[in-house]
C-alpha positions in Angstrom: 0.0 0.0 0.0 1.1 3.6 -0.7 2.9 4.7 2.5 2.3 8.2 3.9 6.0 8.8 4.4 6.8 8.0 0.8 3.9 10.3 -0.3 5.2 13.1 1.9 8.7 12.9 0.5 7.4 13.0 -3.1 5.3 16.2 -2.3 8.3 17.9 -0.6 10.4 17.3 -3.7 7.6 18.5 -5.9 7.1 21.7 -3.9 10.8 22.4 -3.9 10.7 22.1 -7.7 7.7 24.4 -8.0 9.5 27.1 -5.9 12.7 26.9 -7.8 11.5 26.5 -11.4 12.5 29.8 -12.8 11.3 31.6 -9.7 7.6 30.9 -10.6 5.2 30.2 -7.8 2.4 28.4 -9.5 0.0 29.0 -6.7 0.4 32.7 -6.6 0.5 33.0 -10.4 -2.9 31.5 -10.7 -4.7 34.6 -9.3 -7.2 32.6 -7.3 -9.8 34.8 -5.6 -11.4 32.0 -3.6 -10.4 29.0 -1.6 -12.0 26.6 -4.1 -10.2 28.2 -7.0 -6.9 28.0 -5.2 -7.3 24.2 -4.5 -7.9 23.6 -8.2 -4.7 25.3 -9.4 -2.4 22.6 -8.2 -2.4 20.0 -5.4 0.5 21.7 -3.7 -1.4 24.9 -3.2 -3.0 25.9 0.1 -5.4 28.7 1.2 -5.2 30.8 4.3 -8.7 31.6 5.7 -7.3 33.7 8.6 -9.2 37.1 8.8 -6.3 39.4 9.4 -3.9 37.6 7.1 -2.5 39.5 4.1 -3.2 43.0 5.2 -2.0 45.5 2.6 -1.5 42.6 0.2 -3.6 41.5 -2.8 -6.2 38.8 -2.6 -4.1 36.3 -4.4 -1.5 36.2 -1.6 -3.8 33.9 0.4 -3.1 31.2 -2.1 0.4 29.9 -1.7 2.5 26.8 -0.8 1.6 25.6 2.7 5.0 26.4 4.2 5.0 29.9 2.7 1.7 30.7 4.3 3.0 29.5 7.7 6.1 31.6 7.3 4.0 34.6 6.6 2.0 34.2 9.8 -1.0 32.1 8.9 -1.9 29.8 11.8 -2.1 26.1 10.8 -5.7 25.8 11.9 -6.7 28.4 9.3 -4.9 26.7 6.4 -7.0 24.7 3.9 -4.8 22.0 2.5 -6.8 18.8 1.8 -5.0 15.7 0.6 -6.3 12.6 -1.2 -6.9 9.7 1.2 -7.7 6.0 0.9 -9.8 4.0 3.4 -10.0 0.2 3.2 -13.5 -0.9 4.0 -13.3 -4.7 3.4 -10.0 -6.7 3.3 -10.7 -10.4 3.7 -7.7 -12.7 3.2 -7.1 -14.6 0.0 -8.3 -18.2 -0.1 -6.1 -21.2 -1.0 -8.7 -23.7 -2.3 -11.9 -23.3 -4.3 -13.8 -26.4 -3.3 -14.9 -27.9 -0.1 -17.1 -26.5 2.8 -15.8 -22.9 2.1 -16.4 -22.9 -1.6 -19.1 -20.2 -1.3 -16.7 -17.9 0.5 -13.7 -18.1 -1.8 -11.8 -14.9 -2.0 -9.4 -14.4 -5.0 -8.9 -10.6 -4.8 -7.8 -8.4 -1.8 -9.0 -5.9 -0.7 -12.7 -6.1 -1.7 -13.9 -2.6 -0.9 -12.1 0.7 -0.6 -13.1 4.4 -0.4 -11.1 7.2 -2.1 -11.3 10.9 -1.2 -9.6 12.7 -4.0 -8.4 16.2 -4.4 -8.2 17.2 -8.1 -4.6 16.8 -9.3 -3.5 15.0 -6.1 -2.4 11.6 -7.2 -2.7 8.7 -4.8 -2.2 4.9 -5.1 -3.4 1.7 -3.7 -2.4 -2.0 -4.1 -4.5 -5.1 -4.8 -3.6 -8.8 -4.9 -5.1 -11.5 -7.0 -4.7 -15.3 -6.6 -6.0 -18.2 -8.8 -7.0 -20.6 -6.1 -6.7 -24.4 -6.5 -9.5 -26.8 -7.2 -12.0 -24.0 -8.2 -15.4 -25.2 -9.5 -15.9 -25.2 -13.3 -19.1 -24.9 -15.4 -18.5 -25.7 -19.1 -21.2 -25.1 -21.7 -20.5 -26.7 -25.1 -22.2 -24.6 -27.8 -22.0 -26.4 -31.2 -22.7 -25.5 -34.8 -25.1 -28.1 -36.1 -25.1 -26.9 -39.7 -24.7 -29.7 -42.3 -20.9 -29.2 -42.6 -20.5 -30.2 -39.0 -22.0 -33.7 -39.3 -18.7 -35.5 -38.9 -17.9 -33.4 -35.8 -21.2 -34.4 -34.2 -20.4 -38.0 -34.7 -17.0 -37.4 -33.0 -18.4 -35.8 -29.8 -21.2 -38.3 -29.1 -19.2 -39.7 -26.1 -17.4 -36.4 -25.3 -19.0 -36.0 -21.9 -17.4 -39.0 -20.2 -13.9 -38.4 -21.6 -14.0 -34.7 -20.9 -15.2 -35.3 -17.3 -12.3 -37.7 -16.8 -9.7 -35.1 -18.0 -11.3 -32.2 -16.2 -11.4 -34.3 -13.0 -7.6 -34.1 -12.9 -7.9 -30.3 -12.6 -11.0 -29.7 -10.5 -13.2 -31.9 -8.2 -16.3 -29.9 -9.0 -17.1 -30.0 -12.8 -20.4 -29.5 -14.6 -21.2 -29.8 -18.3 -24.0 -28.4 -20.5 -24.9 -28.5 -24.2 -26.5 -26.2 -26.7 -26.6 -25.9 -30.5 -27.2 -23.3 -33.2 -27.6 -23.0 -37.0 -28.9 -19.6 -38.2 -32.0 -17.4 -38.5 -34.8 -19.4 -40.2 -35.6 -16.7 -42.8 -34.4 -15.6 -46.2 -31.6 -15.1 -47.2 -30.0 -16.9 -44.4 -31.9 -20.2 -44.7 -34.1 -22.1 -47.2 -37.7 -20.8 -46.8 -39.6 -22.6 -49.6 -42.4 -24.8 -48.2 -40.7 -28.0 -49.2 -37.7 -27.1 -47.0 -39.6 -26.1 -43.9 -39.6 -29.6 -42.4 -36.5 -30.9 -44.2 -34.0 -28.3 -45.4 -32.0 -31.1 -46.9 -34.8 -32.1 -49.2 -33.2 -32.9 -52.6 -29.7 -32.8 -51.3 -28.2 -36.2 -52.5 -25.3 -36.4 -50.1 -27.5 -36.1 -47.0 -31.2 -36.1 -47.8 -32.6 -35.8 -44.3 -32.1 -33.2 -41.6 -34.0 -31.3 -38.9 -35.6 -27.8 -39.6 -33.4 -24.8 -39.3 -33.3 -23.1 -35.9 -31.4 -20.1 -34.4 -30.3 -21.3 -30.9 -31.5 -24.3 -28.9 -30.6 -24.9 -25.3 -30.5 -28.7 -24.9 -28.9 -29.5 -21.5 -28.5 -27.3 -18.5 -25.2 -27.6 -16.6 -25.1 -30.8 -14.7 -22.5 -33.1 -13.1 -24.2 -36.1 -14.7 -22.1 -36.5 -17.7 -24.1 -39.5 -19.0 -26.9 -37.1 -19.6 -24.6 -35.1 -21.9 -23.8 -38.1 -23.9 -27.5 -39.1 -24.2 -28.6 -35.6 -25.4 -25.7 -35.3 -27.9 -26.6 -38.7 -29.4 -30.1 -37.5 -30.1 -29.0 -34.5 -32.1 -29.2 -34.2 -35.9 -27.7 -31.6 -38.1 -29.7 -29.0 -40.1 -28.9 -26.8 -43.1 -28.8 -23.1 -43.8 -28.3 -21.2 -47.0 -25.3 -18.9 -46.7 -21.9 -19.8 -45.3 -21.9 -17.6 -42.2 -23.7 -19.0 -39.1 -25.8 -17.4 -36.4 -23.4 -18.3 -33.7 -23.2 -14.8 -32.0 -27.0 -15.0 -31.4 -26.4 -18.3 -29.6 -23.4 -17.0 -27.6 -25.4 -14.0 -26.3 -28.3 -16.2 -25.2 -26.0 -18.7 -23.5 -24.4 -15.8 -21.6 -27.5 -13.9 -20.4 -29.9 -16.8 -19.8 -28.2 -17.6 -16.5 -31.0 -19.5 -14.8 -31.9 -21.6 -17.8 -28.2 -22.5 -18.5 -27.5 -23.0 -14.8 -24.4 -20.8 -14.4 -23.2 -20.9 -10.8 -21.9 -17.7 -9.2 -19.0 -19.5 -7.4 -17.5 -21.2 -10.5 -15.4 -20.5 -13.6 -17.7 -20.1 -16.6 -16.3 -21.6 -19.8 -18.3 -21.3 -23.0 -16.9 -23.4 -25.8 -18.0 -22.2 -29.2 -17.4 -24.9 -31.9 -17.9 -24.0 -35.6 -16.3 -24.3 -39.0 -17.4 -21.0 -40.5 -17.5 -17.3 -39.9 -20.4 -15.7 -37.9 -23.0 -13.1 -38.9 -22.4 -9.7 -37.2 -24.6 -6.8 -36.3 -26.3 -5.2 -39.4 -26.3 -8.4 -41.3 -29.9 -8.9 -40.2 -30.9 -6.0 -42.4 -30.4 -8.3 -45.4 -33.5 -10.1 -44.1 -35.4 -6.9 -43.1 -34.4 -7.0 -39.4 -33.8 -3.4 -38.3 -34.3 -3.7 -34.6 -30.9 -3.9 -32.8 -30.4 -6.7 -30.3 -31.5 -5.8 -26.8 -29.0 -8.0 -24.9 -31.7 -9.9 -23.1 -32.7 -13.5 -22.7 -35.4 -14.7 -25.2 -35.7 -18.5 -24.6 -39.3 -19.8 -24.9 -40.9 -22.8 -23.3 -39.1 -25.1 -25.7 -35.7 -23.6 -24.8 -35.4 -22.1 -28.2 -34.3 -18.5 -29.1 -37.7 -16.9 -29.8 -36.4 -13.5 -31.1 -34.2 -15.1 -33.8 -36.4 -13.6 -36.6 -37.3 -10.4 -34.8 -33.9 -8.8 -33.9 -30.6 -8.2 -35.6 -27.5 -10.2 -34.7 -25.6 -8.7 -31.7 -22.6 -6.5 -32.1 -19.1 -7.4 -30.8 -19.4 -4.6 -28.2 -22.7 -6.0 -26.9 -21.3 -9.5 -26.9 -18.2 -8.4 -24.9 -20.3 -6.5 -22.4 -22.6 -9.4 -21.6 -19.7 -11.9 -21.4 -17.9 -9.7 -19.0 -21.0 -8.9 -17.0 -21.6 -12.6 -16.5 -18.0 -13.6 -15.9 -17.8 -15.9 -18.9 -14.6 -17.1 -20.7 -15.4 -17.6 -24.3 -13.3 -20.3 -26.2 -13.5 -20.2 -30.0 -12.9 -23.7 -31.2 -12.5 -23.2 -35.0 -10.9 -24.8 -38.0 -7.4 -23.7 -39.1 -8.6 -21.5 -42.0 -10.7 -19.4 -39.6 -8.1 -18.9 -37.0 -7.0 -15.4 -38.0 -10.6 -14.1 -38.2 -11.5 -15.3 -34.8 -8.1 -14.2 -33.4 -9.0 -10.7 -34.4 -12.3 -11.1 -32.5 -10.4 -11.9 -29.3 -8.7 -8.5 -29.4 -12.2 -6.9 -29.2 -13.7 -9.2 -26.6 -11.8 -9.4 -23.3 -11.5 -12.9 -21.8 -11.7 -14.7 -25.1 -9.3 -17.2 -26.5 -9.1 -19.1 -29.8 -8.0 -22.7 -30.4 -7.6 -24.7 -33.7 -10.2 -27.4 -34.1 -9.5 -30.5 -36.3 -11.9 -30.9 -39.2 -13.7 -33.7 -37.4 -13.3 -32.3 -33.8 -11.0 -35.2 -32.8 -8.8 -32.9 -30.7 -11.7 -31.1 -28.9 -10.8 -32.5 -25.4 -7.1 -31.5 -25.8 -8.3 -28.2 -27.1 -10.6 -27.5 -24.1 -7.9 -28.6 -21.6 -5.3 -26.4 -23.3 -7.7 -23.4 -23.3 -8.6 -24.0 -19.6 -4.9 -24.1 -18.6 -4.3 -21.0 -20.6 -7.1 -19.2 -18.8 -5.9 -20.3 -15.4 -2.3 -19.2 -16.2 -3.1 -15.5 -16.6 -4.7 -12.6 -14.7 -5.9 -9.5 -16.5 -7.7 -6.6 -14.8 -10.6 -4.7 -16.3 -12.3 -1.5 -15.1 -16.1 -1.0 -15.3 -18.1 2.2 -14.8 -14.8 4.2 -15.1 -15.6 7.9 -14.3 -14.4 10.2 -17.1 -12.7 12.7 -14.8 -10.5 10.1 -13.1 -7.2 8.8 -14.5 -6.1 5.3 -13.6 -2.6 3.9 -14.3 -1.5 0.3 -13.4 1.8 -1.3 -12.6 1.8 -5.1 -12.5 4.2 -7.1 -10.3 4.0 -10.7 -11.6 5.7 -13.9 -10.3 9.2 -12.7 -11.0 8.7 -9.7 -8.7 9.7 -7.1 -11.3 7.3 -4.1 -11.6 5.9 -3.6 -15.1 4.6 0.0 -15.5 1.5 0.3 -17.7 0.7 -3.3 -17.4 -2.5 -4.7 -16.0 -1.9 -8.3 -16.9 0.3 -11.2 -15.7 0.8 -14.4 -17.7 2.5 -17.8 -17.4 1.2 -18.2 -13.8 0.9 -21.4 -11.9 -2.3 -22.1 -10.0 -2.0 -20.8 -6.4 0.5 -18.0 -7.3 -0.3 -14.5 -6.1 0.3 -11.4 -8.2 -0.1 -7.7 -7.2 -1.1 -4.5 -9.0 -0.4 -0.9 -7.9 -3.1 1.4 -9.1 -2.5 5.2 -9.3 -5.6 7.4 -9.1 -5.9 11.0 -10.0 -9.0 13.2 -10.3 -8.7 15.7 -13.1 -11.5 18.0 -12.0 -14.6 18.4 -9.9 -18.0 17.0 -10.8 -21.2 18.8 -9.9 -21.6 19.3 -6.1 -22.8 16.3 -4.3 -21.7 13.8 -7.0 -20.2 10.6 -5.7 -18.7 8.1 -8.2 -18.1 4.4 -8.0 -16.2 2.0 -10.2 -15.1 -1.6 -10.2 -11.8 -3.3 -10.8 -12.0 -7.1 -11.4 -9.9 -9.8 -13.1 -11.5 -11.0 -16.4 -13.8 -13.9 -15.8 -13.7 -13.7 -12.0 -16.7 -13.1 -9.8 -14.5 -11.4 -7.3 -14.1 -7.7 -7.6 -12.7 -4.6 -5.9 -15.4 -1.9 -5.4 -14.1 1.6 -5.3 -16.2 4.5 -3.9 -15.0 8.0 -4.7 -15.8 11.4 -3.3 -14.1 14.7 -4.2 -12.5 17.2 -2.0 -13.5 20.3 -4.0 -15.0 22.4 -1.2 -13.1 24.1 1.6 -14.2 23.4 5.2 -14.2 27.2 5.9 -17.0 27.6 3.4 -19.4 26.0 5.9 -19.2 29.1 8.2 -19.7 31.7 5.4 -21.5 34.9 6.5 -24.0 36.6 4.2 -24.1 40.4 4.2 -21.2 40.5 6.7 -20.1 43.7 8.3 -16.6 42.8 7.2 -17.8 43.3 3.7 -19.7 46.6 4.3 -22.9 44.5 4.5 -22.9 44.2 0.7 -21.0 40.9 0.3 -20.5 37.5 1.8 -17.6 36.8 4.0 -16.1 33.4 3.1 -12.8 31.9 4.0 -11.2 35.2 4.8 -12.4 37.2 1.7 -15.4 39.1 0.6 -17.6 38.1 -2.3 -19.2 41.3 -3.2 -22.6 41.9 -4.7 -22.8 42.8 -8.4 -21.4 46.3 -9.0 -19.1 46.4 -6.0 -15.3 45.7 -5.8 -12.5 45.7 -3.4 -11.2 43.6 -0.5 -14.1 44.8 1.6 -16.6 45.7 -1.2 -15.6 49.4 -0.6 -15.5 50.4 -4.3 -18.0 50.6 -7.1 -17.3 49.6 -10.7 -16.2 52.5 -12.8 -14.2 54.4 -10.2 -10.7 55.1 -11.3 -7.7 57.3 -10.3 -4.0 57.4 -11.0 -3.4 55.5 -7.7 -5.7 52.7 -8.9 -4.1 52.7 -12.3 -0.6 52.2 -10.9 -1.9 49.2 -8.9 -3.1 47.7 -12.2 0.3 47.7 -13.9 2.6 44.6 -13.5 5.6 46.9 -13.7 6.4 50.6 -14.4 6.0 51.2 -18.1 3.8 48.1 -18.7 0.3 48.4 -20.0 -2.6 48.7 -17.6 -4.0 45.2 -17.0 -1.6 43.9 -19.7 -3.8 45.6 -22.3 -6.3 42.8 -21.8 -8.6 44.4 -19.2 -9.8 47.5 -17.4 -8.6 48.9 -14.0 -11.4 49.4 -11.5 -11.0 50.0 -7.8 -7.4 48.9 -7.6 -8.2 45.7 -9.5 -8.0 44.5 -13.1 -11.3 43.4 -14.7 -10.2 41.1 -17.5 -11.9 41.2 -20.9 -13.8 38.2 -22.1 -12.3 36.3 -25.1 -13.8 34.0 -27.6 -10.6 31.8 -27.3 -11.0 31.2 -23.6 -10.5 32.7 -20.2 -8.2 35.7 -19.4 -7.2 36.0 -15.8 -4.5 37.0 -13.3 -3.9 40.0 -11.1 -2.8 42.0 -14.2 -4.7 39.9 -16.8 -1.4 38.4 -17.7 -2.6 34.8 -17.9 -5.0 32.9 -20.1 -6.0 29.3 -20.7 -5.4 29.2 -24.5 -1.9 30.5 -25.2 -0.1 27.1 -24.6 1.8 24.8 -26.9 -0.3 22.7 -29.3 0.2 19.4 -30.9 -1.5 18.8 -34.3 -3.6 21.8 -33.6 -4.9 20.5 -30.2 -4.2 22.6 -27.1 -1.8 20.6 -24.8 -2.5 17.6 -27.1 -5.8 17.1 -25.3 -3.9 15.6 -22.4 -3.4 18.6 -20.2 -4.8 22.0 -19.1 -3.4 25.3 -20.2 -2.4 27.4 -17.3 -0.9 30.8 -17.8 1.0 29.8 -20.9 2.1 26.5 -19.6 0.6 23.0 -20.1 -0.2 21.1 -16.9 -0.3 17.6 -18.1 -2.7 14.9 -16.9 -1.3 11.8 -15.3 0.5 9.6 -17.8 1.7 12.4 -20.0 4.7 14.7 -20.0 6.3 17.3 -22.3 5.8 21.0 -23.2 2.6 20.1 -25.1 1.7 16.9 -23.1 2.1 14.8 -26.3 4.5 12.4 -24.7 2.9 9.4 -23.0 4.6 7.6 -20.1 2.6 4.5 -20.9 5.0 1.8 -22.0 2.7 -1.2 -22.5 2.4 -0.5 -26.3 6.2 -0.8 -26.6 6.3 -4.4 -25.5 6.2 -6.9 -28.4 4.3 -10.2 -28.2 7.4 -12.0 -26.9 7.6 -9.6 -23.9 10.7 -7.7 -25.1 10.8 -3.9 -25.1 10.6 -2.9 -28.8 11.5 -6.5 -29.8 15.0 -5.7 -28.5 15.6 -3.5 -31.5 14.8 0.0 -30.2 13.8 2.1 -27.3 10.4 3.3 -26.0 10.0 7.1 -26.4 6.7 8.8 -25.5 4.9 5.5 -25.5 6.0 4.4 -28.9 9.0 2.5 -30.2 11.8 4.2 -31.9 13.7 1.5 -33.8 17.5 1.7 -33.6 18.4 -1.6 -35.4 19.0 -0.9 -39.1 16.2 -2.2 -41.2 13.8 -2.7 -38.2 10.3 -1.2 -38.3 6.7 -1.8 -37.1 4.9 -0.7 -34.0 7.2 -2.7 -31.8 10.1 -3.0 -34.2 9.0 -6.5 -34.8 9.6 -6.4 -38.6 13.1 -6.6 -39.8 13.8 -8.8 -42.8 17.5 -7.7 -42.9 18.2 -8.4 -39.2 20.6 -11.3 -38.5 17.9 -13.0 -36.4 15.1 -12.6 -38.9 15.2 -16.1 -40.2 15.6 -17.7 -36.8 12.6 -15.8 -35.4 10.4 -16.7 -38.4 11.6 -20.3 -38.4 10.0 -20.9 -35.0 6.7 -19.7 -36.4 7.0 -22.0 -39.5 7.7 -24.9 -37.2 4.8 -24.4 -34.8 2.2 -23.2 -37.4 2.9 -25.8 -40.1 4.3 -28.8 -38.2 3.3 -28.2 -34.6 6.9 -28.6 -33.5 9.7 -26.5 -32.1 10.0 -24.2 -29.1 6.7 -22.5 -29.7 4.7 -25.7 -30.2 2.4 -24.8 -27.3 -0.8 -23.7 -29.1 -1.4 -20.5 -27.2 2.2 -19.4 -27.4 2.3 -20.0 -31.1 -0.9 -18.1 -31.7 0.2 -15.2 -29.6 3.6 -14.8 -31.2 3.1 -15.9 -34.8 0.5 -13.8 -36.5 2.2 -13.5 -39.9 0.4 -14.8 -43.1 1.9 -18.1 -44.2 1.5 -19.4 -47.7 2.5 -23.0 -48.5 3.8 -24.0 -52.0 5.1 -27.2 -53.5 8.2 -25.5 -55.0 9.8 -22.3 -53.8 10.6 -19.6 -56.4 12.0 -16.4 -55.0 10.5 -13.9 -57.6 10.6 -10.9 -55.3 14.1 -9.4 -54.9 13.1 -7.9 -51.5 12.2 -11.3 -50.1 14.7 -12.9 -47.8 15.4 -16.6 -48.5 15.8 -18.7 -45.3 17.0 -22.2 -45.1 17.4 -24.5 -42.1 18.0 -28.1 -41.3 15.2 -30.0 -39.5 15.6 -32.7 -36.8 15.2 -35.4 -39.5 18.2 -34.0 -41.4 15.8 -32.6 -44.0 16.1 -29.1 -45.5 13.3 -26.6 -45.0 13.1 -23.4 -47.1 10.9 -20.3 -46.8 11.0 -16.7 -47.9 10.2 -13.7 -45.6 8.7 -10.6 -47.2 7.3 -7.4 -45.7 4.3 -6.5 -47.9 3.4 -2.9 -48.7 0.2 -3.4 -46.7 2.2 -3.8 -43.6 1.7 -7.5 -43.2 4.6 -10.0 -43.0 4.2 -12.8 -45.5 6.1 -16.1 -45.2 6.1 -18.4 -48.2 7.2 -21.9 -47.2 7.4 -25.4 -48.7 4.6 -27.7 -47.8 7.1 -30.3 -46.7 10.8 -30.2 -46.0 13.1 -31.5 -48.8 14.3 -35.0 -47.8 16.3 -37.6 -49.7 15.0 -41.2 -49.7 16.8 -43.3 -47.0 18.6 -46.4 -48.4 17.8 -49.9 -47.1 20.4 -52.0 -45.2 20.6 -54.5 -48.1 21.3 -51.7 -50.5 24.0 -50.4 -48.3 25.6 -53.9 -47.9 25.5 -54.5 -51.7 27.0 -51.1 -52.4 29.8 -51.7 -49.8 30.6 -55.2 -51.2 30.5 -54.0 -54.8 32.8 -51.1 -53.9 35.3 -53.5 -52.3 35.2 -55.9 -55.3 35.5 -53.0 -57.7 38.5 -51.6 -55.9 40.1 -55.1 -55.8 39.5 -55.6 -59.6 40.9 -52.2 -60.3 44.0 -52.9 -58.2 44.5 -56.3 -59.9 44.1 -54.8 -63.3 46.5 -52.1 -62.4 49.0 -54.6 -61.1 48.6 -56.8 -64.2 49.1 -53.8 -66.5 52.3 -52.8 -64.7 53.7 -56.3 -64.8 52.8 -56.6 -68.5 54.6 -53.4 -69.4 57.6 -54.4 -67.4 57.8 -57.9 -69.0 57.5 -56.4 -72.5 60.3 -54.0 -71.8 62.5 -56.9 -70.6 61.6 -59.1 -73.6 62.4 -56.2 -75.9 65.8 -55.9 -74.3 66.4 -59.6 -74.7 65.5 -59.6 -78.3 67.8 -56.7 -79.0 70.7 -58.5 -77.2 70.1 -61.7 -79.2 70.2 -59.9 -82.5 73.4 -58.3 -81.6 74.9 -61.7 -80.6 74.0 -63.3 -84.0 75.6 -60.5 -85.9 78.8 -60.9 -84.0 78.9 -64.7 -84.6 78.3 -64.3 -88.3 81.1 -61.9 -88.8 83.8 -63.7 -86.7 85.9 -66.2 -88.7 87.1 -68.0 -85.6 83.6 -68.8 -84.5 82.2 -72.3 -85.1 78.7 -73.3 -84.4 78.7 -75.9 -81.6 75.7 -77.7 -83.1 76.3 -80.2 -85.9 73.5 -82.0 -87.8 74.5 -85.3 -89.5 71.7 -85.7 -92.1 73.6 -88.2 -94.4 74.2 -90.8 -91.7 70.7 -90.6 -90.5 69.3 -91.2 -94.0 71.5 -94.4 -94.6 70.5 -95.8 -91.2 66.8 -95.2 -91.9 66.9 -97.1 -95.3 68.7 -100.1 -93.8 66.2 -100.3 -91.0 63.3 -100.2 -93.3 64.8 -103.0 -95.6 65.3 -105.3 -92.6 61.7 -105.0 -91.6 60.4 -106.2 -95.0 
């Protein structure tokens, strides 16, 4: 809680600054002529109501800094110096568990009621704590699109109740389930209205010739812990058929939210409304296509048959009305939609607080995992909302989440575990005074919680000395009211004691109306009468001051707007409202818009100046410097989105994280051709050693476009037998090559040696033939052999 000592120190520093800033005393320069006017100049100003104070001084001297008044002799009991105060009216401790005997007295926010007494411009602060308790009861109403395209989904969820109860039983011991369905308004052009389609809109439709008549919304099963009843009712359902693609789902959501008794919402439970569809919804004004000009009234219109009776009488509800009724009844809306509709419904969540979107399979097979993921996501964050916020009160939030670090400008904490406590510091400042007797109230509550902090506000705009005002007082020559040390004269009279009449003038009076010798009387913007300046009226604003030297329109402007619309012009200087600074109050101190979706200040590529990011990284742009095709980390950042969006893998595979961080448009193609020179080609290796390619382009429309392959490029993996054959063949081939090489070498060597031998032999014969001393050692006796042969043959005969 805001400590008095800390507040006093801050005010001492502020007052010191006010006294030393160029010698200007803001309290005395304001020319306040009454206590109430003095208090409105600045929260550091005080008024002295002492009767004999300020003799021989001007009226404005009664308005000054508190310590200055005391130094000049004003007794403390006559000083009017109200301060903003806070009173805690109810402060029950936070609970730890949501079920059991104390489930009806569960407290998740502390304190529960406070009272603020605010002096305009005097900022004060208070703290509140929020805790998501364990084992809190849960009511879940399953609202299903029963148009013809959802037939396979209906078949899938026929036994949803039992399985869902088993999974939710791991998270809470007190779970109830209900069921409702919708199609669309049973009128043209939204549905088939010809007589032959009244009982069977599928008449003549070959793929599915029989279905039930079209209906807007039908409440089928109130919330119950008997999950078998859910299965029984779902199994009885049949699909219907409408004419156009959009459905009447928003009609159904509103009825499910506001028909509390019929649906069976418990006050002491989380309210989850699961909206399952495969198409876009009709919005407000679409009903005019069918002649429905009456806006939706936001009320329950269920008849005796639990059907929406005003379906053909009123237009579809607007997003604003839908968000108002969901918040009013503490309902978390979960959009369970097919992948192609994700972006559309994601945009809806930005307009409807407490809403999440999850991707539903074409046949709803993942609906249980979807619900569990959405529930865990809801329980992992706390976000504050303010209802009935008075226009003249400024609120600024600082969140302190589980890491203990303060986050100025934040009113939300995420990634919490059930049972963790987070705190928020809330600064409050009244910018002005409402009509007398006006008391304001507003409420601060976490989205979807029944628990709330009720804040009552009253304004310290009147001085206590005004209660003893004297009409026609003798101190005012009986022609004025004595109030807080000054006289308020009747019309036509002036002076500290109403001693002068308007129009009286003399040289003595004129000199008192000049700021300095040689200056114009009343700065040329008024007339001097009875020692006082009567300032002229101006079409531009108010002229005021002891010498008419001030006005409320000669201050710095931004885009033609005085003080940017975020401050008050006071004597040539902008006095900025809380949350704004600068000469023209155009610089916001709010930093929440500078944080990117990944929680980094300006995506780590810039700095936050006046509430907006100024990108310092070359090539970076965007509201949070999130766009940067040429940055070194561009491909790495977009790769994570490709992995989670296309393949549900990687660091961001968690559905909510992926949806929150990856909002770029992704186009899948069979082959990637980089036709745009400005597109960046990104390539990375997957866990399966495949290669994934995509291009990153910033379109002129401001959207980031990623064009990626449908599947990573992977080579076919060889079989073990193929590997073995290749290895053996390689070995054999190498052996044959080696043998062939060896044989070739040997052959060449042998031929060389034989050639040498032949050459040597020829040379030897030549030498033998030319040498007379040489005689051949071989002698052939042919004659003797012939004689022997003849004699042998004769003997045989």
